[in-house]
Structure formats: C-alpha cells, structure tokens
FIPA-510402 format. One record per residue (C-alpha): x, z, y; residue in one letter. Coordinates in nm, 3 decimals, always signed. Each point is the difference from the previous one (the first is absolute). Layout:
# residues N
[[X; Z; Y]; "a"],
...
END
This chain:
# residues 372
[[+0.616; -0.554; -0.914]; "m"],
[[-0.257; +0.289; -0.002]; "r"],
[[-0.091; +0.157; -0.325]; "k"],
[[-0.360; -0.129; -0.067]; "l"],
[[-0.047; -0.003; -0.373]; "a"],
[[+0.154; +0.268; -0.212]; "y"],
[[-0.052; +0.176; -0.348]; "i"],
[[-0.198; +0.321; +0.013]; "e"],
[[-0.210; +0.209; -0.233]; "t"],
[[-0.372; +0.073; +0.028]; "i"],
[[-0.052; +0.344; +0.093]; "k"],
[[-0.381; +0.039; -0.048]; "s"],
[[-0.309; -0.208; -0.057]; "l"],
[[-0.314; +0.120; +0.149]; "t"],
[[-0.364; -0.139; -0.021]; "p"],
[[-0.166; -0.167; +0.288]; "i"],
[[-0.358; +0.117; +0.065]; "p"],
[[-0.265; -0.274; -0.107]; "n"],
[[+0.282; -0.230; -0.119]; "a"],
[[+0.010; -0.052; -0.377]; "d"],
[[+0.267; -0.275; -0.029]; "s"],
[[+0.258; +0.135; +0.266]; "i"],
[[+0.188; +0.321; +0.042]; "e"],
[[+0.263; +0.131; +0.237]; "c"],
[[+0.373; +0.016; -0.096]; "a"],
[[+0.246; +0.213; +0.216]; "t"],
[[+0.354; -0.137; +0.029]; "i"],
[[+0.234; +0.210; +0.197]; "l"],
[[-0.237; +0.092; +0.296]; "g"],
[[-0.191; -0.324; -0.011]; "w"],
[[-0.351; -0.033; -0.148]; "e"],
[[-0.069; -0.331; -0.168]; "v"],
[[-0.321; -0.129; -0.163]; "v"],
[[+0.049; -0.152; -0.345]; "v"],
[[-0.205; -0.140; -0.278]; "k"],
[[-0.122; +0.295; -0.240]; "r"],
[[+0.189; +0.005; -0.317]; "g"],
[[+0.290; -0.234; +0.134]; "d"],
[[+0.248; +0.297; +0.043]; "f"],
[[+0.082; +0.359; -0.130]; "k"],
[[+0.134; +0.299; +0.177]; "v"],
[[+0.379; -0.014; -0.033]; "g"],
[[+0.013; -0.372; -0.036]; "d"],
[[+0.301; -0.178; +0.160]; "k"],
[[-0.140; -0.277; +0.232]; "v"],
[[+0.085; -0.215; +0.277]; "i"],
[[-0.137; +0.112; +0.337]; "y"],
[[-0.013; -0.242; +0.291]; "c"],
[[-0.048; +0.140; +0.358]; "e"],
[[-0.248; -0.105; +0.247]; "i"],
[[+0.144; -0.303; +0.214]; "d"],
[[+0.161; -0.141; -0.312]; "s"],
[[-0.032; -0.380; -0.013]; "v"],
[[-0.006; -0.122; -0.365]; "l"],
[[+0.105; -0.344; -0.100]; "p"],
[[-0.245; -0.271; -0.073]; "e"],
[[+0.060; +0.016; -0.375]; "l"],
[[-0.271; +0.023; -0.297]; "p"],
[[+0.032; +0.376; -0.044]; "p"],
[[-0.119; +0.059; +0.353]; "f"],
[[-0.251; -0.299; +0.040]; "e"],
[[-0.280; +0.260; +0.035]; "f"],
[[+0.143; +0.100; +0.336]; "l"],
[[-0.023; -0.356; +0.163]; "r"],
[[-0.312; +0.073; +0.206]; "q"],
[[+0.201; +0.300; +0.144]; "k"],
[[+0.286; -0.245; +0.064]; "k"],
[[+0.194; +0.190; -0.254]; "f"],
[[+0.038; +0.300; +0.234]; "r"],
[[-0.053; +0.357; -0.114]; "i"],
[[-0.224; +0.187; +0.248]; "k"],
[[-0.179; +0.336; +0.038]; "t"],
[[-0.354; -0.038; -0.155]; "v"],
[[-0.294; +0.215; -0.075]; "k"],
[[-0.179; -0.038; -0.346]; "l"],
[[-0.304; +0.206; -0.057]; "r"],
[[+0.097; +0.237; +0.270]; "g"],
[[+0.359; +0.054; -0.126]; "q"],
[[+0.283; -0.119; +0.215]; "v"],
[[+0.255; -0.187; -0.188]; "s"],
[[+0.360; -0.070; +0.135]; "q"],
[[+0.225; -0.222; -0.214]; "g"],
[[-0.027; -0.155; -0.330]; "i"],
[[+0.112; +0.073; -0.344]; "i"],
[[+0.130; -0.236; -0.276]; "f"],
[[+0.140; +0.062; -0.354]; "p"],
[[+0.375; -0.035; -0.026]; "i"],
[[-0.042; -0.316; -0.209]; "s"],
[[-0.107; -0.185; +0.320]; "t"],
[[+0.354; -0.045; +0.103]; "i"],
[[+0.077; -0.216; -0.303]; "k"],
[[-0.277; -0.236; +0.114]; "e"],
[[+0.182; -0.047; +0.330]; "v"],
[[+0.363; +0.046; -0.092]; "t"],
[[+0.022; -0.068; -0.392]; "p"],
[[+0.375; +0.091; -0.011]; "e"],
[[-0.055; +0.352; +0.156]; "f"],
[[+0.110; +0.294; -0.229]; "p"],
[[-0.329; +0.211; +0.018]; "i"],
[[+0.115; +0.225; -0.274]; "l"],
[[+0.271; +0.148; +0.212]; "s"],
[[-0.246; +0.095; +0.283]; "l"],
[[-0.042; +0.355; +0.108]; "k"],
[[-0.214; +0.191; +0.259]; "v"],
[[+0.101; -0.080; +0.340]; "g"],
[[+0.144; -0.328; -0.075]; "d"],
[[-0.053; -0.274; +0.265]; "d"],
[[-0.160; -0.319; -0.137]; "v"],
[[-0.090; -0.168; +0.332]; "t"],
[[+0.238; -0.285; -0.058]; "g"],
[[-0.087; -0.047; -0.373]; "a"],
[[-0.369; -0.042; +0.106]; "l"],
[[+0.101; -0.225; +0.304]; "k"],
[[-0.201; +0.205; +0.229]; "i"],
[[+0.031; -0.010; +0.376]; "t"],
[[-0.120; +0.215; +0.268]; "k"],
[[-0.292; -0.087; +0.235]; "y"],
[[+0.156; -0.019; +0.344]; "d"],
[[-0.200; -0.124; +0.289]; "p"],
[[+0.286; +0.090; +0.226]; "e"],
[[+0.214; -0.275; -0.144]; "a"],
[[-0.218; -0.259; +0.199]; "e"],
[[+0.128; +0.144; +0.322]; "l"],
[[+0.371; -0.065; -0.098]; "d"],
[[-0.043; -0.384; +0.010]; "v"],
[[+0.312; -0.117; +0.183]; "a"],
[[-0.050; -0.156; +0.345]; "a"],
[[+0.171; -0.337; +0.083]; "p"],
[[+0.360; +0.028; +0.082]; "d"],
[[+0.079; +0.035; +0.378]; "q"],
[[+0.302; -0.206; +0.116]; "k"],
[[+0.285; +0.200; +0.162]; "k"],
[[+0.172; -0.108; +0.303]; "s"],
[[+0.353; -0.119; +0.003]; "w"],
[[+0.116; +0.342; +0.170]; "i"],
[[-0.205; +0.200; -0.254]; "a"],
[[+0.167; -0.194; -0.301]; "n"],
[[+0.345; +0.073; +0.154]; "k"],
[[-0.080; +0.360; +0.048]; "y"],
[[-0.107; +0.024; -0.369]; "s"],
[[+0.323; -0.155; -0.116]; "f"],
[[+0.201; +0.227; +0.229]; "l"],
[[-0.177; +0.324; -0.167]; "k"],
[[+0.080; -0.142; -0.333]; "w"],
[[+0.369; -0.060; +0.085]; "k"],
[[+0.058; +0.335; +0.179]; "l"],
[[-0.210; +0.226; -0.202]; "f"],
[[-0.080; -0.174; -0.323]; "g"],
[[-0.374; -0.013; +0.096]; "i"],
[[-0.128; -0.306; -0.157]; "k"],
[[-0.304; -0.192; +0.120]; "p"],
[[-0.310; +0.085; -0.213]; "k"],
[[-0.317; -0.191; -0.079]; "t"],
[[-0.287; +0.083; +0.200]; "k"],
[[-0.146; +0.209; -0.283]; "k"],
[[+0.213; +0.237; -0.206]; "d"],
[[-0.046; +0.257; -0.263]; "s"],
[[-0.094; +0.339; +0.099]; "f"],
[[+0.277; +0.233; +0.146]; "p"],
[[+0.190; +0.148; -0.318]; "e"],
[[+0.049; +0.340; +0.180]; "d"],
[[-0.372; +0.052; +0.086]; "c"],
[[-0.251; +0.079; -0.251]; "p"],
[[-0.319; -0.195; -0.049]; "k"],
[[-0.334; +0.167; +0.068]; "t"],
[[-0.183; +0.055; -0.328]; "d"],
[[-0.167; +0.331; -0.098]; "e"],
[[-0.071; +0.098; -0.353]; "t"],
[[-0.358; +0.042; -0.090]; "r"],
[[-0.110; +0.360; -0.060]; "v"],
[[-0.126; -0.113; -0.355]; "q"],
[[+0.362; -0.083; -0.092]; "n"],
[[+0.159; +0.314; +0.129]; "m"],
[[-0.001; +0.179; -0.355]; "g"],
[[+0.191; +0.328; -0.016]; "r"],
[[+0.117; -0.052; +0.380]; "l"],
[[-0.323; +0.164; +0.128]; "l"],
[[+0.057; +0.302; -0.215]; "y"],
[[+0.366; +0.030; +0.085]; "e"],
[[-0.082; -0.047; +0.387]; "q"],
[[-0.308; +0.214; -0.007]; "a"],
[[-0.019; +0.251; +0.304]; "g"],
[[+0.251; -0.175; +0.219]; "k"],
[[-0.084; -0.070; +0.350]; "p"],
[[-0.115; -0.361; +0.079]; "v"],
[[-0.187; -0.170; +0.274]; "y"],
[[-0.268; -0.265; -0.056]; "i"],
[[-0.064; -0.336; +0.184]; "t"],
[[-0.260; -0.282; -0.021]; "e"],
[[+0.127; -0.304; -0.195]; "k"],
[[-0.061; -0.291; +0.227]; "c"],
[[-0.095; -0.333; -0.146]; "e"],
[[+0.214; -0.259; +0.185]; "g"],
[[+0.362; -0.159; -0.052]; "t"],
[[+0.302; +0.210; -0.047]; "s"],
[[+0.268; -0.055; +0.268]; "t"],
[[+0.348; +0.142; +0.059]; "t"],
[[+0.223; -0.006; +0.313]; "y"],
[[+0.348; +0.062; -0.044]; "v"],
[[+0.271; +0.101; +0.272]; "h"],
[[+0.367; +0.021; -0.064]; "r"],
[[+0.288; +0.072; +0.234]; "r"],
[[+0.301; -0.229; -0.019]; "t"],
[[+0.335; +0.180; +0.034]; "s"],
[[+0.235; -0.298; +0.067]; "h"],
[[+0.110; +0.009; +0.361]; "w"],
[[-0.023; -0.386; +0.029]; "l"],
[[-0.379; +0.029; -0.093]; "s"],
[[-0.049; +0.206; +0.315]; "w"],
[[+0.218; -0.232; +0.205]; "l"],
[[-0.216; -0.299; -0.111]; "l"],
[[-0.312; +0.185; +0.073]; "g"],
[[-0.102; +0.051; -0.356]; "d"],
[[+0.039; +0.370; -0.046]; "g"],
[[-0.300; +0.069; -0.249]; "s"],
[[-0.191; -0.212; -0.264]; "v"],
[[-0.376; -0.004; -0.013]; "f"],
[[-0.202; -0.128; -0.300]; "q"],
[[-0.364; -0.050; -0.043]; "a"],
[[-0.127; +0.006; -0.364]; "c"],
[[-0.304; -0.066; -0.202]; "s"],
[[-0.060; +0.195; -0.313]; "r"],
[[+0.253; -0.238; -0.204]; "n"],
[[+0.237; -0.163; +0.256]; "q"],
[[+0.167; -0.015; +0.337]; "i"],
[[-0.196; -0.232; +0.223]; "v"],
[[+0.194; +0.040; +0.316]; "y"],
[[+0.368; +0.102; +0.059]; "d"],
[[+0.145; +0.055; +0.359]; "s"],
[[+0.316; -0.165; -0.104]; "r"],
[[-0.137; -0.333; -0.100]; "n"],
[[-0.370; -0.013; +0.078]; "g"],
[[-0.298; -0.069; -0.230]; "g"],
[[-0.355; -0.059; +0.000]; "d"],
[[-0.120; +0.114; +0.341]; "t"],
[[-0.373; -0.058; -0.083]; "t"],
[[-0.004; +0.248; -0.286]; "h"],
[[-0.236; +0.287; +0.059]; "h"],
[[+0.282; +0.260; -0.047]; "s"],
[[+0.208; -0.173; +0.269]; "v"],
[[-0.298; -0.007; +0.226]; "r"],
[[-0.068; +0.369; -0.043]; "m"],
[[+0.366; +0.081; +0.072]; "a"],
[[-0.039; -0.195; +0.324]; "e"],
[[-0.339; +0.183; +0.085]; "k"],
[[+0.148; +0.351; -0.042]; "y"],
[[+0.351; -0.108; +0.122]; "n"],
[[+0.140; +0.161; -0.325]; "i"],
[[+0.350; -0.155; +0.000]; "a"],
[[+0.095; +0.143; +0.344]; "e"],
[[-0.178; +0.343; -0.072]; "k"],
[[+0.209; +0.045; -0.313]; "l"],
[[+0.326; -0.124; +0.179]; "k"],
[[-0.041; +0.288; +0.251]; "k"],
[[-0.033; +0.246; -0.295]; "l"],
[[+0.352; -0.131; -0.106]; "n"],
[[-0.055; +0.098; -0.362]; "r"],
[[-0.013; -0.212; -0.308]; "n"],
[[-0.356; +0.019; -0.109]; "l"],
[[-0.256; -0.189; -0.188]; "c"],
[[-0.366; +0.040; +0.144]; "v"],
[[-0.269; -0.079; -0.266]; "q"],
[[-0.370; -0.030; +0.053]; "g"],
[[-0.311; -0.222; -0.026]; "e"],
[[-0.122; -0.275; +0.211]; "i"],
[[-0.374; -0.003; +0.006]; "i"],
[[-0.274; -0.210; +0.190]; "g"],
[[-0.104; -0.358; +0.031]; "p"],
[[+0.101; -0.250; -0.271]; "k"],
[[+0.149; +0.293; -0.203]; "v"],
[[-0.179; +0.104; -0.326]; "q"],
[[-0.330; -0.115; +0.147]; "g"],
[[+0.045; +0.235; +0.285]; "n"],
[[-0.199; +0.278; -0.158]; "i"],
[[+0.018; +0.232; +0.306]; "y"],
[[-0.151; -0.271; +0.215]; "k"],
[[+0.280; +0.044; +0.258]; "l"],
[[+0.004; -0.234; +0.290]; "p"],
[[+0.385; -0.051; -0.014]; "e"],
[[+0.281; +0.046; -0.244]; "l"],
[[+0.150; +0.371; -0.001]; "e"],
[[+0.322; +0.138; -0.157]; "f"],
[[-0.046; +0.343; -0.157]; "r"],
[[+0.327; +0.174; -0.120]; "a"],
[[+0.004; +0.224; -0.292]; "f"],
[[+0.364; +0.049; -0.098]; "l"],
[[+0.340; -0.011; +0.165]; "i"],
[[+0.310; -0.033; -0.211]; "f"],
[[+0.348; +0.117; +0.101]; "d"],
[[+0.256; -0.248; -0.103]; "l"],
[[+0.285; +0.225; +0.065]; "d"],
[[-0.145; +0.284; -0.211]; "k"],
[[-0.171; -0.232; -0.239]; "k"],
[[-0.316; +0.196; -0.009]; "c"],
[[-0.343; +0.010; +0.171]; "y"],
[[-0.004; +0.225; +0.312]; "v"],
[[-0.218; +0.321; -0.049]; "p"],
[[-0.360; +0.000; +0.144]; "y"],
[[+0.078; +0.198; +0.321]; "n"],
[[+0.280; -0.254; +0.088]; "e"],
[[-0.207; -0.284; -0.089]; "f"],
[[-0.277; +0.121; +0.248]; "i"],
[[+0.267; +0.061; +0.279]; "s"],
[[+0.157; -0.345; -0.055]; "l"],
[[-0.332; -0.194; +0.008]; "t"],
[[-0.074; +0.192; +0.332]; "k"],
[[+0.341; -0.107; +0.143]; "e"],
[[-0.074; -0.366; -0.115]; "l"],
[[-0.350; +0.031; +0.135]; "d"],
[[-0.136; -0.135; -0.335]; "l"],
[[-0.349; +0.062; -0.167]; "l"],
[[+0.019; +0.165; -0.335]; "t"],
[[-0.237; -0.022; -0.294]; "v"],
[[-0.277; +0.263; +0.021]; "p"],
[[+0.140; +0.361; -0.107]; "v"],
[[-0.277; +0.169; -0.205]; "l"],
[[+0.170; +0.337; -0.090]; "d"],
[[+0.328; +0.148; +0.085]; "t"],
[[-0.040; +0.318; -0.199]; "q"],
[[-0.083; -0.123; -0.351]; "a"],
[[+0.174; +0.099; -0.316]; "t"],
[[+0.036; -0.210; -0.320]; "v"],
[[-0.279; +0.048; -0.237]; "q"],
[[+0.049; -0.079; -0.376]; "n"],
[[-0.314; -0.194; -0.029]; "s"],
[[-0.043; -0.372; -0.007]; "i"],
[[-0.386; +0.028; +0.052]; "k"],
[[+0.045; +0.227; +0.298]; "y"],
[[+0.197; -0.284; +0.173]; "y"],
[[-0.228; -0.277; -0.111]; "v"],
[[-0.292; +0.204; +0.159]; "e"],
[[+0.211; +0.070; +0.314]; "l"],
[[+0.062; -0.360; +0.049]; "s"],
[[-0.367; -0.073; +0.056]; "k"],
[[-0.138; -0.010; +0.346]; "g"],
[[-0.003; -0.195; +0.338]; "k"],
[[+0.287; -0.131; +0.194]; "s"],
[[+0.130; +0.173; +0.312]; "k"],
[[+0.075; -0.329; +0.152]; "i"],
[[-0.354; -0.114; -0.047]; "n"],
[[-0.247; +0.266; -0.128]; "p"],
[[-0.256; -0.282; -0.094]; "s"],
[[+0.220; -0.136; -0.273]; "v"],
[[+0.135; +0.173; -0.325]; "l"],
[[+0.378; +0.094; +0.009]; "r"],
[[+0.215; -0.165; -0.255]; "e"],
[[+0.130; +0.322; -0.128]; "g"],
[[+0.266; +0.274; +0.093]; "i"],
[[+0.386; +0.052; -0.019]; "v"],
[[+0.141; +0.353; -0.098]; "i"],
[[+0.342; +0.050; +0.122]; "r"],
[[+0.240; +0.305; -0.015]; "s"],
[[+0.065; +0.162; +0.338]; "l"],
[[+0.362; +0.031; -0.070]; "t"],
[[+0.101; -0.195; -0.342]; "e"],
[[+0.000; -0.355; -0.118]; "n"],
[[-0.328; +0.032; -0.193]; "f"],
[[-0.323; -0.187; +0.050]; "s"],
[[-0.291; -0.178; -0.174]; "f"],
[[-0.332; -0.154; +0.084]; "k"],
[[-0.350; +0.018; -0.100]; "s"],
[[-0.229; -0.293; +0.056]; "i"],
[[-0.358; +0.031; +0.077]; "n"],
[[-0.206; -0.143; -0.303]; "p"],
[[-0.294; -0.061; +0.214]; "d"],
[[+0.223; -0.214; +0.227]; "y"],
[[+0.124; -0.201; -0.306]; "l"],
[[-0.351; -0.053; -0.141]; "l"],
[[-0.092; -0.157; +0.335]; "g"],
[[+0.289; -0.247; +0.013]; "q"],
[[-0.062; -0.357; -0.006]; "k"],
[[+0.214; -0.283; -0.166]; "d"],
END
C-alpha cells in the first residue's frame, strides 16, 4: 500500500494575507492551510497527502461533501495540498493503536483506514470469461505438463520482476534534492492518462520453440496483467487494444530482448480525455531491462522507441541539472501541454540521464481545476 498518511513535524507557520482565522503550515515540502492557533512549530502531527480517501467515520464527517477525498484547494489565495490532524485522531479510528510509540516518518495509512483515490481502477473491471476451444485447453494442459506453466486466470497480479510506475512527488524528496543537486537530468511532461506496461520475455526451452511459443507477451494495467499470450485475457481492455494498434508484441519479439515498455494511454474515455484527442494513443516514458534489472538510460530509451516506432511523452529538456529547490520545480511544472497547447499540463517528471533516480512535480493550477 502506498504511504498516504504519516507522522511529520510542522516546519513553519506563516500568516496568510487578509486571513485572520487561518495560517499556512509547512510539512516537508508541502504547504497546508490550518486553523490559526491549532498547531505550533515543531508539533508532531499526522499529515495526509492529496488523493487520500478517508473513512466515513465521525472524525472526518466534515469531509463528506468532498466525498472524503483530500484535494488541492486554494483558500484566500493560498494553495493548500493535504490535511493535518493531531496524532490523537488515530485513537478515534483505531483505539488499540499505540500512539505513544510513534516517531517522525512512521506510516499510519492503515491505522487511519485511508485508501488512495484511483480512477484507473475502474478500467480494470474484468471482462466476461471467454471459453477456450478443446484444442486450446489441450495445449494449455500440455504446456503445464511439459514446462510447469499452469493456466492462469484472465487477470493476474502485476509481474514481480517489473517495477510499477509511481514517481515520488518533489515535496517528499527531502535531502535527496540536496544530495543529487547538480547531476544531469532530463525533463518530460507528465501525461494524464492510464499507466500501461508491455512485457516481452524470451523462452529458452527448445520445446517452446518447437511448439511455436518462443516468447511471452503480457499487457498490464497499472496494477495487474490483463492479457498473457500463453493463456489469453481481456482482449477488449484498452491496453490490449493499444498493443494491437501499434503491433507492440511483434515489434518487441523482433528486438529479441527481455524488456518492459512502460507508458501512458491517453485519449477518449481515459481521464476525461483532457487533451481532446480523436483516438487513443500510447506514449512511452520508460523501458526496463529485465536481464539487467534496471531502466535503460535516456539515449537507449530514445533509440529503442524509434526501433519500436512508438510515440514518447513530450520531452521538455535534455540538458537540465537537479536543483535543490522544491519551489523551483513547482513553478517549472506550470504551463501548457505540448500535446494540446490549449490545456494545462498535469506536471513534469525529472529523470536522471544515467542513474535510477526520478521524481515528479504536479502543476498546482491543474490540480485546482480538477473535478470530482
């Protein structure tokens, strides 16, 4: 489970112009509007990130009109991202929880019964099972007996050897910005869509080649496998349709490498189609080498996407260096999308040119414009 609520200290409290009853608290790199006088600098508190969905319980009843979801808001001109509670709130949700042992950084997401707002989960509703032919069933049985490959359900968990896509927000980077300052990075636009991963694996057993099954291809949503070339799956799922549109399985097979191609599907019926596209598109942003167990460097990523004839997310800068400033990246995230200049971009992603280091900065103006 992603860490959505944790113990932190209030770094500073600053006045908000023309606001007598509220002030701005700083937690890590986040700015949060709080009631004046409720907290002091140095207080240990619970901080809940944006997109946290709190349980429908009495301590959070005031959030009912917001459907218990924490969003970016602006109050008296001050952007507020997240919400702060006193540590004693945990006792109102989980009375047996030992709050006296809590220390800064401790995760209390489970204790507060918080879940993550995840609009992409709706896209993972399973399609009705499709019956296999007698021959297909016999073939699955043969593969199980010869190679130990058991038939799987139409949807399975995410591949264990391929990392999920979820960048750390710049506000949570802490000392990492200081430690990485000056190192070369490239910056891309963060696209608002649904995360998708395509996996290709070579199979080494000679009988696999004899039976015409020399590789395995998987199409995955953010959280699970939705199609596997060994036993099928949901062929109506958007990730499978995009694989067919771009002929990704065959292109990966020709490369003859064990790779995960990760990207974003954008367009109609995905996150409200903010880019106003006439049809769905797949935009690659990472390629993971399953043999080396690391992401390929930028230059290799560009080379591979050209070989695969795939679009990438818009590249904004290839000659940047890490800046030790959260506010710098918040400001840099603002602006229009390169995909459709008439709309705001969701944000930016900053990645090392050579190392496994990355983070994201979300455009606060975009977040303020989001609808439920």
